[in-house]
All heavy atoms as an XYZ file, in Angstrom:
748
protein
N      68.841      6.795    117.295
C      68.697      6.155    118.580
C      67.210      5.913    118.853
O      66.393      6.801    118.724
C      69.297      7.020    119.675
C      68.999      6.468    121.026
S      70.170      6.690    122.357
C      71.730      6.668    121.645
N      66.888      4.720    119.209
C      65.513      4.317    119.511
C      65.156      4.685    120.939
O      66.020      4.815    121.800
C      65.368      2.811    119.329
C      65.353      2.403    117.901
C      66.434      2.214    117.090
C      64.212      2.143    117.109
N      66.030      1.837    115.847
C      64.666      1.787    115.822
C      62.843      2.157    117.349
C      63.798      1.459    114.792
C      61.991      1.834    116.313
C      62.467      1.490    115.055
N      63.863      4.825    121.199
C      63.410      5.112    122.550
C      62.026      4.558    122.797
O      61.264      4.302    121.861
N      61.720      4.364    124.064
C      60.395      3.931    124.476
C      59.865      4.971    125.464
O      60.538      5.333    126.423
C      60.423      2.548    125.163
C      60.982      1.486    124.228
C      59.019      2.167    125.644
C      61.156      0.118    124.877
N      58.657      5.443    125.201
C      57.982      6.392    126.077
C      56.662      5.775    126.518
O      56.104      4.935    125.816
C      57.717      7.712    125.340
C      58.973      8.492    125.084
C      59.826      8.159    124.049
C      59.313      9.572    125.888
C      60.997      8.850    123.813
C      60.487     10.285    125.655
C      61.314      9.920    124.620
O      62.463     10.613    124.391
N      56.148      6.209    127.677
C      54.891      5.653    128.152
C      54.066      6.716    128.876
O      54.586      7.738    129.317
C      55.134      4.469    129.097
C      55.715      4.872    130.428
C      54.892      5.052    131.537
C      57.074      5.095    130.573
C      55.425      5.441    132.759
C      57.608      5.478    131.789
C      56.775      5.649    132.880
O      57.302      6.047    134.075
N      52.770      6.448    128.972
C      51.840      7.301    129.705
C      50.802      6.386    130.323
O      50.339      5.444    129.683
C      51.172      8.288    128.761
C      50.258      9.297    129.436
C      49.515     10.171    128.450
C      50.408     11.198    127.834
N      49.661     12.242    127.116
N      50.423      6.643    131.575
C      49.446      5.817    132.286
C      48.134      6.579    132.418
O      48.113      7.725    132.881
C      49.972      5.414    133.675
C      48.942      4.589    134.424
C      51.278      4.638    133.542
N      47.051      5.944    132.000
C      45.698      6.505    132.070
C      45.574      7.878    131.402
O      44.744      8.693    131.791
C      45.213      6.575    133.522
C      44.929      5.204    134.083
O      44.548      4.291    133.353
N      45.128      5.046    135.365
N      46.401      8.140    130.408
C      46.304      9.375    129.635
C      46.636     10.638    130.407
O      46.328     11.732    129.956
N      47.271     10.511    131.572
C      47.550     11.678    132.405
C      49.006     12.111    132.278
O      49.899     11.283    132.195
C      47.242     11.365    133.867
C      45.778     11.087    134.103
C      45.496     10.797    135.539
C      44.004     10.515    135.693
N      43.663     10.042    137.001
N      49.204     13.421    132.276
C      50.558     13.958    132.226
C      51.191     13.808    130.860
O      50.532     13.524    129.871
N      52.491     14.000    130.830
C      53.237     13.883    129.589
C      53.824     12.487    129.471
O      53.935     11.760    130.451
C      54.359     14.914    129.552
C      53.853     16.332    129.485
C      54.997     17.310    129.343
O      55.968     17.238    130.077
N      54.862     18.220    128.400
N      54.186     12.134    128.253
C      54.857     10.855    128.048
C      56.187     10.881    128.781
O      56.906     11.871    128.751
C      55.105     10.599    126.558
C      53.865     10.167    125.832
C      53.083     11.080    125.141
C      53.476      8.832    125.826
C      51.939     10.683    124.467
C      52.343      8.424    125.162
C      51.575      9.354    124.483
O      50.444      8.948    123.830
N      56.509      9.791    129.462
C      57.760      9.686    130.207
C      58.701      8.751    129.462
O      58.276      7.762    128.880
C      57.491      9.143    131.612
C      56.665     10.090    132.453
C      56.268      9.445    133.766
C      55.369     10.327    134.578
N      54.084     10.567    134.022
N      59.978      9.057    129.511
C      60.975      8.237    128.833
C      61.246      6.984    129.653
O      61.595      7.066    130.824
C      62.261      9.038    128.636
C      63.290      8.269    127.856
O      63.844      7.302    128.349
N      63.543      8.704    126.660
N      61.076      5.827    129.034
C      61.371      4.556    129.688
C      62.812      4.149    129.417
O      63.496      3.672    130.302
C      60.399      3.482    129.198
C      60.605      2.131    129.826
C      60.214      1.901    131.136
C      61.189      1.097    129.116
C      60.401      0.659    131.731
C      61.380     -0.149    129.694
C      60.978     -0.359    131.004
O      61.170     -1.585    131.582
N      63.260      4.336    128.167
C      64.648      4.007    127.832
C      65.006      4.552    126.458
O      64.142      4.839    125.649
C      64.896      2.497    127.880
C      64.183      1.642    126.855
S      64.925      1.475    125.208
C      66.481      0.774    125.550
N      66.291      4.730    126.218
C      66.856      5.080    124.915
C      67.996      4.116    124.648
O      68.688      3.692    125.579
C      67.413      6.511    124.906
C      66.329      7.557    124.874
O      65.406      7.422    124.053
O      66.403      8.507    125.662
N      68.199      3.763    123.387
C      69.301      2.865    123.064
C      69.243      2.396    121.628
O      68.504      2.932    120.801
N      70.020      1.380    121.341
C      70.040      0.808    119.998
C      68.745      0.021    119.766
O      67.989     -0.237    120.707
C      71.228     -0.156    119.833
O      71.032     -1.270    120.713
C      72.545      0.536    120.130
N      68.526     -0.379    118.543
C      67.334     -1.166    118.236
C      67.322     -2.458    119.050
O      66.296     -2.842    119.604
C      67.257     -1.485    116.740
C      66.069     -2.358    116.411
C      64.812     -1.797    116.258
C      66.205     -3.740    116.308
C      63.708     -2.583    115.999
C      65.103     -4.541    116.050
C      63.862     -3.953    115.891
O      62.768     -4.747    115.640
N      68.458     -3.128    119.164
C      68.544     -4.386    119.904
C      68.204     -4.175    121.378
O      67.445     -4.961    121.967
C      69.954     -4.995    119.768
O      70.238     -5.174    118.374
C      70.052     -6.325    120.474
N      68.732     -3.100    121.979
C      68.422     -2.793    123.384
C      66.941     -2.469    123.560
O      66.307     -2.906    124.518
C      69.266     -1.612    123.863
C      70.752     -1.904    123.942
C      71.582     -0.647    124.103
O      71.159      0.449    123.687
O      72.690     -0.769    124.662
N      66.394     -1.696    122.630
C      64.989     -1.318    122.690
C      64.097     -2.542    122.547
O      63.138     -2.713    123.290
C      64.675     -0.304    121.592
C      63.250      0.220    121.585
S      62.006     -0.746    120.677
C      62.708     -0.901    119.072
N      64.429     -3.424    121.625
C      63.621     -4.626    121.393
C      63.621     -5.510    122.637
O      62.574     -6.030    123.046
C      64.177     -5.386    120.177
C      63.462     -6.668    119.865
C      62.098     -6.411    119.290
C      61.500     -7.715    118.779
N      60.190     -7.980    119.328
N      64.769     -5.684    123.269
C      64.863     -6.503    124.481
C      64.028     -5.887    125.607
O      63.258     -6.579    126.281
C      66.317     -6.648    124.919
C      66.486     -7.507    126.147
C      67.938     -7.635    126.555
C      68.024     -8.469    127.822
N      69.309     -8.422    128.436
N      64.172     -4.575    125.824
C      63.406     -3.889    126.870
C      61.910     -3.965    126.576
O      61.105     -4.179    127.487
C      63.857     -2.433    126.986
N      61.549     -3.815    125.321
C      60.144     -3.882    124.929
C      59.561     -5.260    125.197
O      58.463     -5.383    125.751
C      60.004     -3.539    123.443
O      58.681     -3.760    123.015
N      60.275     -6.300    124.800
C      59.795     -7.670    125.019
C      59.593     -7.943    126.509
O      58.593     -8.551    126.914
C      60.767     -8.691    124.420
C      60.775     -8.677    122.902
O      59.857     -8.076    122.294
O      61.710     -9.257    122.321
N      60.534     -7.480    127.342
C      60.428     -7.675    128.785
C      59.256     -6.888    129.367
O      58.501     -7.401    130.199
C      61.727     -7.265    129.475
C      62.888     -8.186    129.168
C      64.228     -7.649    129.640
O      64.293     -6.524    130.188
O      65.234     -8.350    129.444
N      59.077     -5.660    128.914
C      57.997     -4.802    129.384
C      56.631     -5.408    129.039
O      55.742     -5.499    129.895
C      58.141     -3.414    128.752
C      57.150     -2.339    129.144
C      57.272     -2.012    130.618
C      57.405     -1.090    128.313
N      56.484     -5.855    127.803
C      55.213     -6.436    127.371
C      54.947     -7.762    128.078
O      53.818     -8.046    128.482
C      55.181     -6.575    125.839
C      55.109     -5.169    125.225
C      54.019     -7.439    125.382
C      55.296     -5.122    123.731
N      55.971     -8.564    128.283
C      55.799     -9.838    128.998
C      55.316     -9.589    130.432
O      54.430    -10.301    130.927
C      57.106    -10.623    129.005
N      55.887     -8.571    131.094
C      55.446     -8.237    132.453
C      53.996     -7.772    132.463
O      53.225     -8.135    133.350
C      56.336     -7.150    133.056
C      57.684     -7.664    133.486
C      58.442     -6.691    134.382
N      58.143     -5.294    134.188
C      59.030     -4.360    133.864
N      60.288     -4.684    133.674
N      58.676     -3.112    133.735
N      53.622     -6.960    131.471
C      52.246     -6.455    131.392
C      51.258     -7.601    131.179
O      50.229     -7.673    131.850
C      52.125     -5.428    130.272
N      51.572     -8.504    130.272
C      50.694     -9.641    129.997
C      50.579    -10.529    131.233
O      49.488    -11.009    131.567
C      51.181    -10.416    128.760
C      50.972     -9.549    127.510
C      50.471    -11.759    128.626
C      51.613    -10.100    126.257
N      51.680    -10.722    131.950
C      51.663    -11.538    133.166
C      50.763    -10.918    134.236
O      50.197    -11.634    135.057
C      53.079    -11.713    133.704
N      50.599     -9.599    134.195
C      49.743     -8.914    135.169
C      48.308     -8.788    134.678
O      47.496     -8.114    135.310
C      50.304     -7.530    135.479
C      51.599     -7.586    136.266
C      52.072     -6.213    136.628
C      53.333     -6.324    137.474
N      53.766     -5.037    137.982
N      47.988     -9.403    133.538
C      46.618     -9.408    133.039
C      46.278     -8.327    132.035
O      45.119     -8.137    131.681
N      47.274     -7.604    131.543
C      47.021     -6.567    130.544
C      46.885     -7.206    129.162
O      47.553     -8.195    128.863
C      48.162     -5.547    130.517
C      48.110     -4.553    131.637
C      48.499     -4.904    132.925
C      47.668     -3.275    131.414
C      48.457     -3.996    133.962
C      47.625     -2.339    132.444
C      48.017     -2.709    133.726
N      46.030     -6.601    128.327
C      45.858     -7.059    126.950
C      45.992     -5.855    126.022
O      45.612     -4.740    126.378
C      44.481     -7.683    126.762
C      44.314     -8.940    127.561
C      42.964     -9.548    127.343
C      42.937    -10.817    128.166
N      41.658    -11.357    128.386
N      46.525     -6.110    124.827
C      46.639     -5.029    123.858
C      45.244     -4.678    123.354
O      44.488     -5.554    122.945
C      47.522     -5.408    122.673
C      47.711     -4.244    121.713
S      48.522     -4.634    120.145
C      50.024     -5.346    120.679
N      44.901     -3.390    123.420
C      43.595     -2.955    122.937
C      43.707     -2.029    121.726
O      42.714     -1.744    121.074
C      42.784     -2.260    124.052
C      43.513     -1.033    124.597
C      42.453     -3.237    125.166
C      42.680     -0.171    125.530
N      44.929     -1.578    121.416
C      45.094     -0.674    120.270
C      46.530     -0.700    119.790
O      47.457     -0.745    120.590
C      44.728      0.750    120.688
C      44.857      1.765    119.586
C      44.335      3.122    120.065
N      44.477      4.103    119.042
C      45.488      4.959    118.956
N      46.426      4.966    119.863
N      45.559      5.832    117.981
N      46.689     -0.645    118.463
C      48.009     -0.505    117.842
C      47.871      0.503    116.727
O      46.981      0.394    115.894
C      48.499     -1.824    117.275
C      49.889     -1.702    116.662
C      50.325     -3.004    115.984
N      51.716     -2.985    115.626
C      52.230     -2.326    114.579
N      51.444     -1.604    113.811
N      53.517     -2.370    114.330
N      48.743      1.494    116.730
C      48.715      2.522    115.686
C      50.139      2.871    115.296
O      51.047      2.818    116.117
C      47.990      3.764    116.192
N      50.305      3.217    114.037
C      51.618      3.642    113.557
C      51.430      4.904    112.746
O      50.521      5.000    111.925
C      52.247      2.553    112.695
C      53.643      2.885    112.257
C      54.355      1.683    111.653
O      53.859      0.568    111.704
N      55.510      1.930    111.099
N      52.286      5.886    113.024
C      52.158      7.142    112.308
C      53.391      7.993    112.457
O      54.488      7.487    112.706
N      53.192      9.307    112.345
C      54.281     10.262    112.371
C      55.125     10.154    113.631
O      56.338     10.257    113.588
C      53.734     11.700    112.254
O      52.931     11.772    111.094
C      54.848     12.704    112.167
N      54.502      9.925    114.784
C      55.226      9.916    116.055
C      55.781      8.571    116.448
O      56.213      8.384    117.566
N      55.779      7.599    115.568
C      56.301      6.284    115.901
C      55.180      5.264    115.980
O      54.109      5.438    115.419
N      55.424      4.193    116.701
C      54.438      3.125    116.877
C      53.855      3.254    118.272
O      54.577      3.396    119.247
C      55.080      1.730    116.700
C      54.076      0.629    116.969
C      55.658      1.599    115.299
N      52.527      3.219    118.376
C      51.844      3.387    119.637
C      51.056      2.124    119.951
O      50.222      1.698    119.167
C      50.901      4.590    119.528
C      50.182      4.889    120.814
O      49.665      4.003    121.477
N      50.130      6.153    121.162
N      51.333      1.523    121.103
C      50.586      0.358    121.576
C      49.869      0.758    122.854
O      50.439      1.444    123.699
C      51.518     -0.818    121.884
C      52.425     -1.304    120.768
C      53.319     -2.437    121.287
C      51.612     -1.787    119.587
N      48.631      0.330    122.997
C      47.884      0.603    124.220
C      47.469     -0.719    124.834
O      46.891     -1.566    124.166
C      46.640      1.472    123.936
O      47.063      2.663    123.270
C      45.933      1.843    125.222
N      47.790     -0.878    126.112
C      47.443     -2.076    126.872
C      46.515     -1.676    128.012
O      46.628     -0.575    128.554
C      48.699     -2.730    127.466
C      49.499     -3.495    126.454
C      50.383     -2.856    125.603
C      49.362     -4.866    126.325
C      51.112     -3.555    124.662
C      50.092     -5.586    125.395
C      50.956     -4.915    124.564
O      51.667     -5.622    123.631
N      45.604     -2.573    128.386
C      44.698     -2.303    129.491
C      44.364     -3.589    130.231
O      44.319     -4.662    129.630
C      43.410     -1.664    128.970
O      42.499     -1.454    130.035
N      44.104     -3.434    131.532
C      43.623     -4.566    132.329
C      42.177     -4.330    132.756
O      41.647     -5.013    133.614
C      44.509     -4.805    133.548
C      44.455     -3.672    134.567
O      43.821     -2.625    134.292
O      45.037     -3.833    135.641
N      41.526     -3.357    132.158
C      40.154     -3.014    132.499
C      40.062     -1.823    133.444
O      39.055     -1.132    133.476
N      41.100     -1.573    134.211
C      41.132     -0.437    135.144
C      42.195      0.577    134.749
O      41.983      1.770    134.832
C      41.427     -0.918    136.563
C      40.408     -1.858    137.125
C      40.839     -2.319    138.509
C      40.093     -3.574    138.883
N      40.669     -4.256    140.022
N      43.340      0.075    134.365
C      44.485      0.920    134.043
C      44.803      0.797    132.556
O      44.813     -0.307    132.016
C      45.715      0.495    134.863
O      45.369      0.538    136.250
C      46.897      1.406    134.606
N      45.048      1.931    131.915
C      45.423      1.942    130.503
C      46.841      2.488    130.377
O      47.155      3.548    130.920
C      44.453      2.833    129.722
C      44.594      2.674    128.219
C      43.654      3.572    127.483
N      44.321      4.860    127.375
C      43.696      6.018    127.351
N      42.405      6.078    127.455
N      44.379      7.136    127.241
N      47.696      1.747    129.696
C      49.083      2.153    129.515
C      49.359      2.292    128.024
O      49.145      1.361    127.254
C      50.060      1.119    130.133
C      51.501      1.550    129.906
C      49.780      0.925    131.611
N      49.818      3.479    127.635
C      50.206      3.727    126.245
C      51.725      3.629    126.163
O      52.431      4.233    126.962
C      49.774      5.120    125.804
C      48.283      5.341    125.847
C      47.946      6.798    125.612
O      48.438      7.385    124.631
O      47.202      7.344    126.441
N      52.210      2.858    125.205
C      53.649      2.715    124.979
C      53.935      3.218    123.573
O      53.279      2.803    122.620
C      54.087      1.243    125.092
C      53.709      0.680    126.469
C      55.582      1.105    124.848
C      53.886     -0.814    126.574
N      54.903      4.116    123.449
C      55.257      4.677    122.143
C      56.722      4.379    121.863
O      57.587      4.622    122.699
C      55.022      6.202    122.095
C      55.403      6.755    120.728
C      53.575      6.531    122.419
N      56.969      3.831    120.685
C      58.337      3.548    120.235
C      58.721      4.627    119.242
O      58.020      4.855    118.263
C      58.401      2.186    119.541
C      57.953      1.057    120.430
C      56.632      0.642    120.438
C      58.855      0.421    121.268
C      56.211     -0.385    121.263
C      58.453     -0.613    122.092
C      57.127     -1.012    122.079
O      56.721     -2.026    122.901
N      59.837      5.304    119.501
C      60.316      6.335    118.585
C      61.675      5.914    118.035
O      62.462      5.271    118.717
C      60.408      7.718    119.274
C      59.041      8.213    119.665
C      61.325      7.698    120.461
N      61.889      6.277    116.780
C      63.124      5.861    116.112
C      64.157      6.968    116.029
O      65.350      6.715    116.029
C      62.797      5.357    114.701
C      63.998      4.845    113.960
C      63.651      4.289    112.592
O      62.483      4.324    112.197
O      64.575      3.840    111.915
N      63.711      8.222    115.953
C      64.664      9.308    115.726
C      64.193     10.593    116.402
O      63.143     10.632    117.036
C      64.871      9.517    114.222
C      63.551      9.695    113.504
O      62.662     10.393    113.981
N      63.405      9.056    112.353
N      64.974     11.641    116.241
C      64.671     12.916    116.883
C      63.374     13.525    116.356
O      62.626     14.147    117.106
C      65.842     13.890    116.679
C      65.806     15.082    117.602
C      65.782     14.715    119.078
O      66.428     13.737    119.485
O      65.092     15.409    119.841
N      63.079     13.330    115.102
C      61.827     13.851    114.538
C      60.621     13.240    115.246
O      59.657     13.933    115.570
C      61.754     13.553    113.038
C      60.530     14.131    112.356
C      60.474     13.674    110.921
N      60.230     12.238    110.914
C      59.182     11.671    110.324
N      58.322     12.399    109.674
N      59.005     10.375    110.373
N      60.683     11.945    115.527
C      59.593     11.286    116.253
C      59.467     11.851    117.665
O      58.362     12.057    118.169
C      59.826      9.775    116.338
C      59.677      9.069    114.998
O      59.136      9.674    114.054
O      60.097      7.905    114.914
N      60.601     12.114    118.324
C      60.570     12.683    119.674
C      59.966     14.089    119.661
O      59.197     14.453    120.549
C      61.974     12.729    120.264
C      62.499     11.382    120.701
C      63.945     11.476    121.205
N      64.409     10.208    121.693
C      64.826      9.211    120.915
N      64.832      9.346    119.603
N      65.232      8.074    121.450
N      60.318     14.879    118.657
C      59.764     16.226    118.535
C      58.261     16.169    118.305
O      57.506     16.951    118.891
C      60.451     16.986    117.395
C      61.878     17.359    117.708
C      62.617     17.899    116.499
O      62.008     18.056    115.413
O      63.826     18.148    116.637
N      57.811     15.232    117.484
C      56.384     15.098    117.232
C      55.659     14.686    118.519
O      54.602     15.212    118.834
C      56.115     14.060    116.137
C      54.670     14.022    115.780
C      54.038     14.738    114.814
C      53.644     13.247    116.426
N      52.698     14.462    114.810
C      52.431     13.553    115.790
C      53.640     12.341    117.470
C      51.223     12.973    116.158
C      52.447     11.764    117.854
C      51.249     12.079    117.196
N      56.236     13.769    119.281
C      55.626     13.317    120.525
C      55.527     14.470    121.521
O      54.503     14.636    122.194
C      56.431     12.158    121.113
C      55.791     11.383    122.253
C      54.463     10.768    121.822
C      56.740     10.295    122.742
N      56.549     15.302    121.605
C      56.527     16.470    122.495
C      55.449     17.456    122.045
O      54.714     18.023    122.873
C      57.891     17.150    122.524
N      55.319     17.656    120.736
C      54.284     18.540    120.192
C      52.897     17.984    120.521
O      52.003     18.718    120.940
C      54.469     18.699    118.683
C      53.366     19.469    118.027
C      53.289     20.851    118.179
C      52.413     18.834    117.250
C      52.271     21.573    117.577
C      51.393     19.542    116.649
C      51.323     20.923    116.813
N      52.703     16.694    120.347
C      51.424     16.043    120.652
C      51.082     16.236    122.126
O      49.948     16.563    122.470
C      51.509     14.554    120.299
C      50.256     13.785    120.582
C      49.157     13.901    119.753
C      50.183     12.942    121.683
C      47.994     13.196    120.014
C      49.027     12.225    121.953
C      47.929     12.354    121.120
N      52.064     16.036    123.012
C      51.854     16.244    124.443
C      51.411     17.676    124.730
O      50.502     17.921    125.514
C      53.141     15.967    125.216
C      53.146     14.603    125.874
O      52.093     13.939    125.903
O      54.207     14.210    126.365
N      52.077     18.635    124.079
C      51.761     20.055    124.280
C      50.325     20.342    123.854
O      49.575     21.002    124.563
C      52.740     20.906    123.478
C      52.502     22.387    123.591
C      53.510     23.171    122.747
C      53.137     24.614    122.737
N      52.900     25.154    121.430
N      49.932     19.795    122.715
C      48.550     19.998    122.227
C      47.529     19.380    123.165
O      46.486     19.982    123.449
C      48.390     19.414    120.827
S      49.310     20.299    119.564
N      47.820     18.182    123.674
C      46.918     17.511    124.615
C      46.771     18.339    125.890
O      45.678     18.470    126.428
C      47.436     16.104    124.963
C      47.367     15.142    123.826
C      45.955     14.645    123.553
O      44.993     15.385    123.638
N      45.851     13.387    123.225
N      47.875     18.887    126.389
C      47.840     19.690    127.609
C      47.017     20.960    127.391
O      46.215     21.354    128.254
C      49.252     20.048    128.053
N      47.186     21.611    126.237
C      46.433     22.814    125.933
C      44.956     22.507    125.804
O      44.102     23.272    126.289
C      46.953     23.462    124.650
C      48.308     24.108    124.816
C      48.898     24.612    123.508
O      48.261     24.434    122.432
O      50.002     25.157    123.540
N      44.622     21.398    125.175
C      43.228     21.008    125.012
C      42.606     20.709    126.387
O      41.479     21.082    126.656
C      43.096     19.792    124.104
C      41.665     19.429    123.810
C      41.521     18.460    122.709
N      42.208     17.217    123.004
C      42.233     16.176    122.196
N      41.637     16.232    121.035
N      42.857     15.084    122.534
N      43.374     20.056    127.264
C      42.894     19.770    128.608
C      42.680     21.030    129.424
O      41.728     21.134    130.202
N      43.566     22.018    129.248
C      43.444     23.274    129.989
C      42.211     24.059    129.528
O      41.530     24.680    130.340
C      44.719     24.109    129.802
N      41.916     24.013    128.239
C      40.744     24.715    127.715
C      39.453     24.058    128.194
O      38.451     24.728    128.417
C      40.775     24.730    126.190
C      41.792     25.679    125.627
C      41.774     25.652    124.124
C      42.884     26.532    123.549
N      42.939     26.469    122.096
N      39.469     22.743    128.344
C      38.273     22.017    128.774
C      37.980     22.240    130.261
O      36.843     22.110    130.695
C      38.443     20.523    128.502
N      39.025     22.571    131.017
C      38.842     22.726    132.476
C      38.272     24.062    132.853
O      37.970     24.928    132.249
C      40.178     22.549    133.174
């Protein structure tokens, strides 16, 4: 089962936007990106790795990270990444 997760301005944990089949995910993704572009957002980063595909969009003030996950292993990795980020943030504070 595919899923889309997002985070705004690098704060908090990734939030689930949707879960579904590849076709449902692709449709939701296309609509989400079209809305972002219409609001003046531009893609500033694309990465692919263990946790899925990560796209980052920004309008100069707000940064939105979108992560596409394909399976449970990707979701587990994303949760682990979130946990590490939170621990690193707590140590810095």
